[in-house]
N, C-alpha and C positions, 0 to 999 in steps of 0.2 A: 365706423358709422353704427349708431345705436341699433340694437336688435328688436326694439319695440317702438311703437308709435310715440311721438313726442307731443305732449299735451301741455299747453301753457297754463300754469296754475294761476297766473295773474288774470286770466279770463274767467275764473270761477266766481260765482256769486256767493260762495260760502265765506262768511266772515272769519271763520277759524283759519281757512286757507289763506285768506288775505293777510291775516295777522302773522302767519308763518312767513309769508313772502316779505312782509315789512321787517320782521326780525332778522331774516337772513340777509336782506339788503343792507341793513345797518351793520352787520358783522362782516360781510364779504363784498359789499359794493354793488351786488347784482344778484338776481335769482339764478342759481346754478343749474346746469343742464340736468343733474340727477333729479331735480324736482320735476322736470318735464317727463322723465321716465317714471317716477313714482306716482305721478298723477293718473297712471293707468289703473291704479287701485286707490282712489281718493280716500276711502274710508280708513284704510291702513296708513296712508300718508299722514292723515291728521293725527291718528293715534300714535304713530311712530315718532313724529316730530314733537308731539306733546310730551311723550316720554323722554325724548332727548333733552327738551327744555328743562324738565324736572331734574334730570341727572346733572345738568349744567348749573342749575340755579338753587337747588335746595339741599345739596350735600355738604360735605366738609372740605372737598377739594376746591381750590381756587380756579378761576377760569384759566389762568396761566398754566396751572398744573394739568388741567384737563386737555388743553391744546398740546402740551408736550406729550402727553400720553397718546393723543390722536395721531400726532406726527410719527411717534415711535412705532406704534402698532400698525399703522397703515403702511409705513415703509417696510416693516418686517413682513407684511403680507403682500408686498410688491404691488401695492395699489398707488400708482403715481397720481391718480385723480384725487383720492381722499387725502393723500399726503399734501398735495397742493392746496386743498380746501383748508386744512388745518393751519398750514403755513400762512395762507391768506388771512385767516381769522386772527392769527397771532400778530402778523405784521400790519395788516390794514385795520382790522377791527379793534385790536388792542393797542395799536401804536407801538409795538415792540420793534426795536431796532432791526433793520433788515439784515445787517451783518451778523447779528446774534442768531437770528432765525436761520440764516444760511449755514452758520457754523454748527448749530444743533442738528439741522437736517443732515449735514455731511458727516458729522462725527459722533452724534448721539450723546450718551451719558458722559462721555469723556470730557465734554466741555462744561458740564454741570458742576458747580461748586457747592451748591446747597445739598446737604446730605438727605434731607427729607425728600426733596424732589428726585434725587438720584434713587432713593429706596422705592419711591412710588413708580417710577419708570421701569426699574428693573423688575419689580413685582408684576407690573402690567405685562411686560414682555414674556415673563414666565407663564402667566395665566394664558396669554395668547397662544403659546406653542406647547407648553408642558404643564397644563393645568392639573394633570394627574400626579405630578411630582411635587406640588406645593407642600412645604413643610410647616410644622407649627412654628419653627424658628423664623421663617419668613413672614408669617402673619404677625408674630410678636414684634418683629422689627418695624412693621407698620404702626403698631401700637406705640412703640417707643418713639416713633416719628410724629406722634400726636393724633393719629387717627383712632376713632372709636370703632365699634362694630359697624355703625352706620357708614362711616367713611370707607371701611374695608368692603362692605357690600356695594357701595357706590362705585368704587374702583373696579371691582369685578364686573359689574353691570356696564360700566363705560367700555371696558375692553370688548365685551360681547356686542355692545351697540356699534362700536367702531368697526369690528370685524364683519358685522352684518352689512354695513354700508360698503365695505371693501368688496364683499362678495357680490352685492348688487351691481356695483359699478364695473367690476371686472367681467362678470358673467354676461352682462347686457351691453358691454362696450360703450359706456357713456362717453360721448364726445368731450374731449378735454377742452375746458374753457377758462383755464387759469393762466397765469403768466408762465411762459416757458422756463423762466428762471428756476422754478421749483423742481421741475422734472429734469432739468439739466444738472442741478446740484445734487439731487437725491438719486437720480437714476441714469445719469450719463446721456440723457436725450440730446440728440443733435438734429437741427432742422433739415440738414442735408440728407440724412438717412431716414428721418422720421422714426427713429428708434429711441 
């Protein structure tokens, strides 16, 4: 059960908040529970989601690449909530084949054939856990994969953005409201044990 009050953003008179709700409903099919938690700080909710939209819409990475990074980083941070959110966006919002999404969730970069995507995900995972150890060679590999400095900065900011959502949902125990499939495949969840 969530550790803070749940406030329905759909009840807000703020046009920006309504726009955010419409955007997420288009991508996920519903307004997710973490929005109800984030509405405890509506000013930051608006700013944070606006920044997330900029990261998703105005950089060099495709929406598919972004969702792959979101799944990989969230799984690495043991956040079944965010992992399921990105799987939902990939599968529902982007119409990506469910079997592919499950396969990537289960096996990670091992199922990726595209070298650019593999390089992006591997770099994102290093930034997430070992940012102090990033090498010039790793950054150069991103350039060879077609990213400019803008795309590299976008990628590092995406990792930071996703990790902040992971922390919010884990620390405040956001109630899971996605398909159980995603936490079963990614985290071994079983309804019988609720684990």
